[in-house]
MIDOSE-1310 file (N, C-alpha, C; in nm, 2 decimals, decimal comma, always signed):
residues 219
aaln	+7,97/-4,18/-10,51/+7,86/-4,16/-10,59/+7,73/-4,16/-10,52; +7,72/-4,25/-10,41/+7,61/-4,26/-10,33/+7,58/-4,13/-10,25; +7,70/-4,07/-10,21/+7,68/-3,94/-10,14/+7,65/-3,83/-10,23; +7,72/-3,82/-10,34/+7,69/-3,71/-10,43/+7,56/-3,71/-10,51
qpds	+7,52/-3,84/-10,54/+7,40/-3,85/-10,62/+7,31/-3,96/-10,55; +7,25/-3,93/-10,43/+7,18/-4,03/-10,36/+7,04/-4,06/-10,43; +6,99/-4,18/-10,41/+6,86/-4,22/-10,47/+6,76/-4,13/-10,39; +6,64/-4,11/-10,46/+6,53/-4,05/-10,40/+6,46/-4,13/-10,29
layf	+6,40/-4,07/-10,19/+6,34/-4,14/-10,08/+6,19/-4,09/-10,08; +6,10/-4,19/-10,06/+5,97/-4,16/-10,04/+5,94/-4,11/-9,90; +5,84/-4,02/-9,89/+5,81/-3,96/-9,76/+5,66/-3,94/-9,75; +5,61/-4,01/-9,65/+5,46/-4,01/-9,62/+5,43/-3,93/-9,50
hatt	+5,33/-3,84/-9,51/+5,30/-3,75/-9,41/+5,15/-3,72/-9,41; +5,09/-3,72/-9,29/+4,95/-3,70/-9,27/+4,93/-3,62/-9,14; +4,85/-3,52/-9,15/+4,82/-3,44/-9,02/+4,67/-3,42/-9,01; +4,62/-3,44/-8,89/+4,48/-3,40/-8,86/+4,48/-3,30/-8,74
sveh	+4,42/-3,19/-8,76/+4,42/-3,09/-8,66/+4,27/-3,04/-8,63; +4,25/-2,98/-8,51/+4,13/-2,93/-8,47/+4,16/-2,80/-8,39; +4,09/-2,69/-8,43/+4,11/-2,56/-8,37/+3,97/-2,51/-8,32; +3,96/-2,45/-8,21/+3,83/-2,40/-8,16/+3,87/-2,27/-8,08
lvfd	+3,78/-2,16/-8,11/+3,80/-2,03/-8,05/+3,73/-2,05/-7,92; +3,80/-2,01/-7,81/+3,75/-2,02/-7,68/+3,70/-1,88/-7,63; +3,78/-1,77/-7,65/+3,74/-1,64/-7,61/+3,81/-1,54/-7,70; +3,73/-1,45/-7,76/+3,79/-1,35/-7,85/+3,75/-1,20/-7,80
ggrr	+3,71/-1,19/-7,68/+3,69/-1,06/-7,63/+3,57/-0,99/-7,68; +3,48/-1,07/-7,74/+3,35/-1,00/-7,80/+3,36/-0,97/-7,94; +3,47/-1,00/-8,02/+3,49/-0,96/-8,15/+3,37/-1,03/-8,24; +3,34/-1,15/-8,22/+3,24/-1,22/-8,31/+3,10/-1,16/-8,28
sasv	+3,07/-1,15/-8,15/+2,94/-1,10/-8,13/+2,92/-0,95/-8,17; +3,03/-0,88/-8,17/+3,02/-0,74/-8,22/+3,00/-0,74/-8,37; +3,07/-0,84/-8,44/+3,06/-0,85/-8,59/+2,92/-0,88/-8,62; +2,86/-0,97/-8,55/+2,72/-1,02/-8,57/+2,62/-0,89/-8,55
aiar	+2,64/-0,82/-8,45/+2,55/-0,71/-8,42/+2,58/-0,60/-8,53; +2,70/-0,58/-8,58/+2,72/-0,48/-8,69/+2,65/-0,52/-8,81; +2,65/-0,66/-8,85/+2,59/-0,71/-8,96/+2,43/-0,69/-8,95; +2,38/-0,72/-8,82/+2,23/-0,71/-8,81/+2,19/-0,56/-8,82
arhd	+2,28/-0,47/-8,77/+2,24/-0,33/-8,77/+2,24/-0,28/-8,92; +2,34/-0,33/-8,99/+2,35/-0,29/-9,14/+2,23/-0,34/-9,22; +2,19/-0,47/-9,18/+2,07/-0,52/-9,24/+1,95/-0,44/-9,21; +1,93/-0,40/-9,09/+1,82/-0,31/-9,04/+1,82/-0,18/-9,12
ladt	+1,94/-0,13/-9,14/+1,95/-0,01/-9,21/+1,91/-0,02/-9,36; +1,95/-0,13/-9,42/+1,90/-0,15/-9,56/+1,76/-0,18/-9,57; +1,70/-0,26/-9,47/+1,56/-0,29/-9,47/+1,48/-0,15/-9,45; +1,53/-0,07/-9,36/+1,47/+0,06/-9,34/+1,47/+0,14/-9,47
gtre	+1,58/+0,14/-9,54/+1,58/+0,22/-9,67/+1,48/+0,17/-9,77; +1,47/+0,03/-9,77/+1,37/-0,03/-9,86/+1,23/+0,02/-9,82; +1,20/+0,01/-9,70/+1,07/+0,06/-9,65/+1,04/+0,21/-9,67; +1,14/+0,29/-9,65/+1,13/+0,43/-9,68/+1,10/+0,46/-9,83
aala	+1,17/+0,39/-9,92/+1,15/+0,40/-10,06/+1,01/+0,36/-10,10; +0,96/+0,25/-10,04/+0,83/+0,21/-10,08/+0,72/+0,31/-10,02; +0,74/+0,36/-9,91/+0,65/+0,46/-9,86/+0,66/+0,58/-9,94; +0,78/+0,62/-9,98/+0,78/+0,74/-10,07/+0,71/+0,72/-10,20
lvrd	+0,72/+0,60/-10,25/+0,65/+0,57/-10,38/+0,50/+0,58/-10,36; +0,45/+0,51/-10,25/+0,31/+0,52/-10,22/+0,26/+0,67/-10,20; +0,34/+0,75/-10,14/+0,31/+0,88/-10,12/+0,29/+0,97/-10,26; +0,40/+0,94/-10,34/+0,41/+1,00/-10,46/+0,29/+0,96/-10,56
vtea	+0,26/+0,83/-10,55/+0,14/+0,78/-10,64/+0,02/+0,84/-10,59; -0,01/+0,85/-10,46/-0,12/+0,90/-10,40/-0,14/+1,05/-10,44; -0,03/+1,12/-10,42/-0,04/+1,27/-10,45/-0,06/+1,29/-10,60; +0,01/+1,22/-10,69/-0,02/+1,23/-10,83/-0,16/+1,20/-10,87
fgrl	-0,21/+1,09/-10,81/-0,35/+1,05/-10,85/-0,45/+1,16/-10,80; -0,43/+1,21/-10,69/-0,51/+1,32/-10,64/-0,51/+1,44/-10,72; -0,40/+1,48/-10,76/-0,38/+1,60/-10,85/-0,44/+1,57/-10,99; -0,43/+1,44/-11,04/-0,49/+1,41/-11,16/-0,64/+1,42/-11,16
vtaq	-0,70/+1,37/-11,05/-0,85/+1,38/-11,03/-0,89/+1,52/-11,02; -0,81/+1,61/-10,96/-0,84/+1,75/-10,95/-0,83/+1,82/-11,09; -0,72/+1,78/-11,16/-0,71/+1,84/-11,29/-0,82/+1,80/-11,38; -0,87/+1,67/-11,38/-0,98/+1,63/-11,46/-1,10/+1,70/-11,43
atrq	-1,13/+1,72/-11,30/-1,25/+1,80/-11,26/-1,24/+1,95/-11,30; -1,12/+2,00/-11,29/-1,10/+2,14/-11,33/-1,12/+2,15/-11,49; -1,07/+2,05/-11,56/-1,09/+2,05/-11,71/-1,24/+2,04/-11,75; -1,31/+1,96/-11,67/-1,46/+1,95/-11,70/-1,53/+2,08/-11,68
saaa	-1,50/+2,14/-11,56/-1,57/+2,27/-11,53/-1,53/+2,38/-11,63; -1,39/+2,38/-11,67/-1,35/+2,48/-11,76/-1,41/+2,46/-11,90; -1,43/+2,33/-11,93/-1,49/+2,30/-12,06/-1,64/+2,35/-12,06; -1,71/+2,32/-11,95/-1,85/+2,37/-11,94/-1,85/+2,53/-11,94
alda	-1,76/+2,59/-11,88/-1,76/+2,74/-11,88/-1,73/+2,78/-12,02; -1,64/+2,71/-12,09/-1,60/+2,75/-12,23/-1,72/+2,74/-12,32; -1,80/+2,63/-12,30/-1,92/+2,62/-12,39/-2,02/+2,74/-12,36; -2,03/+2,77/-12,23/-2,13/+2,88/-12,19/-2,08/+3,01/-12,24
ared	-1,95/+3,03/-12,24/-1,89/+3,16/-12,29/-1,90/+3,17/-12,44; -1,89/+3,06/-12,51/-1,91/+3,06/-12,66/-2,06/+3,09/-12,69; -2,16/+3,03/-12,61/-2,29/+3,06/-12,64/-2,31/+3,21/-12,61; -2,26/+3,26/-12,50/-2,28/+3,40/-12,47/-2,22/+3,49/-12,57
lara	-2,10/+3,45/-12,63/-2,05/+3,53/-12,73/-2,13/+3,53/-12,86; -2,18/+3,42/-12,90/-2,27/+3,41/-13,01/-2,39/+3,49/-12,99; -2,45/+3,49/-12,87/-2,57/+3,57/-12,85/-2,54/+3,72/-12,85; -2,43/+3,75/-12,80/-2,39/+3,89/-12,80/-2,37/+3,94/-12,94
arrr	-2,30/+3,85/-13,03/-2,28/+3,89/-13,16/-2,41/+3,92/-13,24; -2,51/+3,83/-13,21/-2,64/+3,85/-13,27/-2,71/+3,98/-13,22; -2,69/+4,00/-13,10/-2,75/+4,13/-13,04/-2,68/+4,25/-13,10; -2,55/+4,24/-13,12/-2,48/+4,35/-13,18/-2,53/+4,37/-13,32
dagv	-2,55/+4,26/-13,40/-2,59/+4,27/-13,53/-2,74/+4,33/-13,54; -2,81/+4,30/-13,43/-2,95/+4,35/-13,42/-2,95/+4,50/-13,37; -2,83/+4,55/-13,32/-2,82/+4,69/-13,28/-2,87/+4,71/-13,13; -2,86/+4,60/-13,06/-2,90/+4,62/-12,91/-2,78/+4,60/-12,83
atea	-2,67/+4,57/-12,88/-2,54/+4,56/-12,80/-2,42/+4,63/-12,88; -2,33/+4,65/-12,80/-2,21/+4,72/-12,86/-2,09/+4,62/-12,90; -2,00/+4,67/-12,97/-1,88/+4,59/-13,00/-1,80/+4,57/-12,87; -1,81/+4,65/-12,78/-1,73/+4,63/-12,65/-1,79/+4,51/-12,58
dvla	-1,91/+4,49/-12,58/-1,98/+4,38/-12,51/-1,93/+4,25/-12,58; -1,93/+4,25/-12,71/-1,88/+4,13/-12,78/-1,73/+4,10/-12,76; -1,65/+4,20/-12,76/-1,51/+4,18/-12,73/-1,48/+4,13/-12,58; -1,56/+4,18/-12,49/-1,54/+4,13/-12,35/-1,58/+3,99/-12,34
lavh	-1,69/+3,94/-12,41/-1,72/+3,81/-12,40/-1,62/+3,72/-12,48; -1,56/+3,78/-12,59/-1,45/+3,71/-12,66/-1,33/+3,68/-12,57; -1,30/+3,79/-12,50/-1,19/+3,76/-12,40/-1,21/+3,67/-12,30; -1,34/+3,66/-12,25/-1,37/+3,57/-12,15/-1,37/+3,42/-12,21
aadm	-1,42/+3,41/-12,33/-1,41/+3,28/-12,39/-1,27/+3,23/-12,41; -1,19/+3,32/-12,45/-1,04/+3,29/-12,47/-0,97/+3,25/-12,34; -1,02/+3,31/-12,23/-0,96/+3,28/-12,10/-1,01/+3,14/-12,06; -1,13/+3,10/-12,08/-1,18/+2,97/-12,06/-1,11/+2,87/-12,14
eqrv	-1,09/+2,90/-12,27/-1,01/+2,81/-12,35/-0,88/+2,78/-12,31; -0,81/+2,89/-12,25/-0,68/+2,88/-12,20/-0,68/+2,78/-12,07; -0,78/+2,79/-11,99/-0,79/+2,71/-11,87/-0,80/+2,56/-11,92; -0,88/+2,54/-12,02/-0,90/+2,40/-12,07/-0,76/+2,34/-12,12
irad	-0,70/+2,43/-12,19/-0,57/+2,38/-12,24/-0,47/+2,36/-12,13; -0,46/+2,45/-12,03/-0,38/+2,43/-11,91/-0,41/+2,30/-11,83; -0,54/+2,28/-11,82/-0,58/+2,16/-11,75/-0,55/+2,03/-11,82; -0,57/+2,04/-11,96/-0,52/+1,92/-12,04/-0,37/+1,89/-12,03
geaa	-0,29/+2,00/-12,03/-0,15/+1,98/-12,02/-0,11/+1,93/-11,88; -0,17/+1,98/-11,78/-0,14/+1,93/-11,64/-0,18/+1,78/-11,63; -0,30/+1,74/-11,68/-0,34/+1,61/-11,67/-0,25/+1,51/-11,75; -0,20/+1,56/-11,86/-0,11/+1,48/-11,94/+0,02/+1,45/-11,86
ilra	+0,07/+1,56/-11,80/+0,19/+1,54/-11,72/+0,17/+1,45/-11,60; +0,06/+1,46/-11,54/+0,03/+1,38/-11,42/+0,02/+1,23/-11,46; -0,05/+1,21/-11,58/-0,07/+1,07/-11,63/+0,07/+1,01/-11,66; +0,16/+1,09/-11,72/+0,29/+1,04/-11,75/+0,37/+1,00/-11,62
slnr	+0,35/+1,09/-11,52/+0,42/+1,08/-11,39/+0,36/+0,95/-11,32; +0,23/+0,92/-11,32/+0,17/+0,81/-11,27/+0,22/+0,68/-11,35; +0,23/+0,69/-11,48/+0,28/+0,58/-11,55/+0,42/+0,54/-11,52; +0,51/+0,64/-11,50/+0,64/+0,62/-11,46/+0,65/+0,56/-11,32
ltga	+0,57/+0,61/-11,23/+0,58/+0,56/-11,09/+0,53/+0,42/-11,08; +0,43/+0,38/-11,16/+0,37/+0,24/-11,15/+0,43/+0,14/-11,25; +0,53/+0,19/-11,32/+0,60/+0,11/-11,41/+0,53/+0,08/-11,54; +0,43/+0,16/-11,58/+0,35/+0,14/-11,71/+0,42/+0,22/-11,81
pipr	+0,38/+0,19/-11,94/+0,44/+0,28/-12,05/+0,40/+0,42/-12,04; +0,49/+0,52/-12,06/+0,47/+0,66/-12,03/+0,35/+0,71/-12,12; +0,33/+0,67/-12,25/+0,22/+0,73/-12,32/+0,09/+0,67/-12,29; +0,08/+0,57/-12,20/-0,05/+0,51/-12,18/-0,16/+0,62/-12,14
efva	-0,27/+0,61/-12,20/-0,38/+0,70/-12,17/-0,48/+0,63/-12,08; -0,53/+0,70/-11,98/-0,64/+0,65/-11,89/-0,70/+0,76/-11,82; -0,82/+0,73/-11,77/-0,89/+0,83/-11,69/-0,90/+0,79/-11,55; -0,85/+0,88/-11,46/-0,85/+0,85/-11,32/-1,00/+0,87/-11,26
eepa	-1,05/+0,77/-11,20/-1,18/+0,77/-11,14/-1,17/+0,79/-10,98; -1,25/+0,88/-10,94/-1,25/+0,91/-10,80/-1,30/+0,80/-10,72; -1,23/+0,75/-10,62/-1,27/+0,63/-10,55/-1,40/+0,66/-10,47; -1,47/+0,55/-10,45/-1,60/+0,57/-10,37/-1,56/+0,61/-10,22
avve	-1,66/+0,68/-10,17/-1,65/+0,72/-10,03/-1,63/+0,60/-9,94; -1,55/+0,60/-9,84/-1,53/+0,50/-9,74/-1,58/+0,54/-9,61; -1,66/+0,44/-9,55/-1,72/+0,47/-9,42/-1,61/+0,48/-9,33; -1,60/+0,60/-9,26/-1,50/+0,62/-9,16/-1,52/+0,55/-9,03
eplp	-1,42/+0,47/-8,98/-1,44/+0,41/-8,86/-1,38/+0,50/-8,74; -1,43/+0,48/-8,63/-1,37/+0,56/-8,52/-1,22/+0,54/-8,50; -1,15/+0,65/-8,48/-1,01/+0,65/-8,47/-0,97/+0,59/-8,33; -0,85/+0,52/-8,33/-0,80/+0,48/-8,20/-0,76/+0,60/-8,11
tlpa	-0,72/+0,57/-7,99/-0,68/+0,68/-7,90/-0,55/+0,75/-7,95; -0,52/+0,86/-7,90/-0,41/+0,94/-7,95/-0,28/+0,87/-7,91; -0,26/+0,81/-7,78/-0,14/+0,73/-7,75/-0,12/+0,61/-7,84; -0,22/+0,54/-7,88/-0,21/+0,43/-7,97/-0,17/+0,48/-8,11
lvae	-0,22/+0,59/-8,16/-0,18/+0,64/-8,29/-0,03/+0,68/-8,29; +0,01/+0,75/-8,18/+0,15/+0,80/-8,16/+0,24/+0,67/-8,16; +0,20/+0,57/-8,09/+0,29/+0,45/-8,08/+0,29/+0,38/-8,21; +0,19/+0,37/-8,29/+0,19/+0,32/-8,43/+0,27/+0,40/-8,52
adrn	+0,27/+0,53/-8,51/+0,36/+0,62/-8,59/+0,50/+0,60/-8,56; +0,53/+0,58/-8,43/+0,68/+0,56/-8,40/+0,73/+0,42/-8,45; +0,64/+0,32/-8,45/+0,68/+0,19/-8,50/+0,70/+0,19/-8,65; +0,62/+0,26/-8,72/+0,62/+0,25/-8,87/+0,70/+0,37/-8,93
rpdl	+0,76/+0,46/-8,86/+0,83/+0,57/-8,93/+0,97/+0,52/-8,96; +1,01/+0,52/-9,10/+1,14/+0,46/-9,13/+1,25/+0,55/-9,08; +1,24/+0,68/-9,06/+1,34/+0,76/-9,02/+1,38/+0,73/-8,87; +1,27/+0,70/-8,79/+1,31/+0,67/-8,65/+1,38/+0,52/-8,65
arar	+1,33/+0,43/-8,73/+1,39/+0,31/-8,73/+1,53/+0,30/-8,78; +1,56/+0,39/-8,88/+1,69/+0,41/-8,93/+1,78/+0,47/-8,82; +1,73/+0,56/-8,75/+1,81/+0,62/-8,64/+1,85/+0,52/-8,53; +1,75/+0,44/-8,49/+1,77/+0,33/-8,39/+1,88/+0,23/-8,45
aaer	+1,86/+0,19/-8,58/+1,96/+0,10/-8,64/+2,10/+0,16/-8,64; +2,11/+0,29/-8,67/+2,24/+0,36/-8,67/+2,30/+0,36/-8,54; +2,22/+0,38/-8,43/+2,26/+0,38/-8,29/+2,32/+0,24/-8,26; +2,24/+0,14/-8,30/+2,30/+0,00/-8,27/+2,42/-0,03/-8,35
lada	+2,43/+0,03/-8,46/+2,56/+0,00/-8,54/+2,68/+0,07/-8,48; +2,66/+0,20/-8,43/+2,76/+0,27/-8,35/+2,80/+0,19/-8,23; +2,71/+0,15/-8,15/+2,74/+0,07/-8,03/+2,82/-0,05/-8,06; +2,78/-0,13/-8,17/+2,85/-0,25/-8,20/+2,99/-0,22/-8,25
staa	+3,00/-0,11/-8,33/+3,14/-0,07/-8,37/+3,23/-0,03/-8,26; +3,17/+0,03/-8,16/+3,25/+0,06/-8,04/+3,30/-0,06/-7,97; +3,20/-0,16/-7,95/+3,23/-0,29/-7,89/+3,34/-0,36/-7,96; +3,33/-0,36/-8,10/+3,44/-0,42/-8,18/+3,57/-0,36/-8,17
araa	+3,57/-0,22/-8,15/+3,70/-0,15/-8,14/+3,76/-0,18/-8,00; +3,67/-0,19/-7,90/+3,73/-0,23/-7,76/+3,78/-0,38/-7,76; +3,71/-0,46/-7,84/+3,76/-0,60/-7,84/+3,89/-0,62/-7,90; +3,94/-0,53/-7,97/+4,07/-0,54/-8,04/+4,18/-0,54/-7,94
fvpt	+4,16/-0,47/-7,82/+4,26/-0,47/-7,71/+4,26/-0,59/-7,63; +4,17/-0,68/-7,65/+4,16/-0,80/-7,56/+4,22/-0,92/-7,63; +4,31/-1,00/-7,56/+4,38/-1,11/-7,63/+4,27/-1,22/-7,66; +4,31/-1,29/-7,76/+4,22/-1,41/-7,82/+4,28/-1,54/-7,75
igaq	+4,19/-1,62/-7,70/+4,22/-1,75/-7,64/+4,15/-1,86/-7,73; +4,24/-1,96/-7,77/+4,18/-2,07/-7,85/+4,24/-2,20/-7,81; +4,18/-2,31/-7,85/+4,23/-2,44/-7,83/+4,26/-2,52/-7,95; +4,37/-2,59/-7,95/+4,42/-2,65/-8,07/+4,48/-2,79/-8,04
aafd	+4,45/-2,89/-8,12/+4,50/-3,02/-8,11/+4,53/-3,08/-8,24; +4,64/-3,15/-8,25/+4,68/-3,20/-8,38/+4,75/-3,34/-8,36; +4,73/-3,43/-8,46/+4,79/-3,56/-8,46/+4,86/-3,58/-8,60; +4,98/-3,62/-8,59/+5,07/-3,62/-8,72/+5,13/-3,76/-8,72
vsgl	+5,14/-3,82/-8,84/+5,22/-3,94/-8,87/+5,30/-3,91/-8,99; +5,42/-3,96/-8,99/+5,52/-3,94/-9,10/+5,63/-4,05/-9,10; +5,68/-4,07/-9,22/+5,78/-4,18/-9,23/+5,82/-4,20/-9,37; +5,93/-4,29/-9,38/+5,98/-4,32/-9,52/+5,90/-4,43/-9,59
rlse	+5,83/-4,50/-9,51/+5,74/-4,61/-9,57/+5,60/-4,59/-9,53; +5,51/-4,64/-9,62/+5,37/-4,62/-9,58/+5,32/-4,70/-9,47; +5,39/-4,81/-9,45/+5,35/-4,90/-9,34/+5,42/-4,88/-9,22; +5,53/-4,80/-9,22/+5,61/-4,78/-9,11/+5,63/-4,62/-9,09
rasn	+5,54/-4,56/-9,00/+5,54/-4,42/-8,99/+5,54/-4,39/-8,84; +5,61/-4,29/-8,79/+5,61/-4,25/-8,66/+5,50/-4,14/-8,63; +5,44/-4,15/-8,52/+5,33/-4,05/-8,48/+5,38/-3,96/-8,37; +5,31/-3,84/-8,38/+5,34/-3,74/-8,27/+5,21/-3,65/-8,26
wiv	+5,20/-3,59/-8,16/+5,08/-3,51/-8,13/+5,11/-3,38/-8,05; +5,02/-3,28/-8,07/+5,04/-3,16/-7,99/+4,91/-3,11/-7,95; +4,90/-3,05/-7,83/+4,78/-3,00/-7,77/+4,82/-2,86/-7,73
């Protein structure tokens, strides 16, 4: 019975081990370089999106200022055309002008009114576009005011301007980051052919009793 149905035995086991990578052929450094290049690519994309937003806002604002000025000039021309039309109608009634003169001024007044309507429509579209770009409610109404004239300072030298443009152009920064990413990926692919060297040490104790256990180690 003792052989067929033996009693259970306690077993106590504890292991402590330490591992350290000694040489990996450049895999880890290549992975770090790949991560940095991808981070630079993402940062460049963010900068490019921000610059595109600034460009779009500036362009829409300038077009809105122009549309408002066009509307003002068209409205003034419309008022003048209506006055001319009324004057021509009175002259026709007095017999000193013809119906053709009145019709010509009526066509001119209609053309000025069409310009006013077109300018109002373009200004409304540009306001909605600016509201969308700036995160404001689309129906928000406002009047764009032309900024005050800025005193122009003397420009730097041409080499300094070219260097600044090279530093701040997102497309060039993205190309440089893509080049670094390609180089790091090449290094990681080459490192796969190089063996990995590591160091390992372990200490182990085990036994049938908690107070009586044998130890062993491996390096």
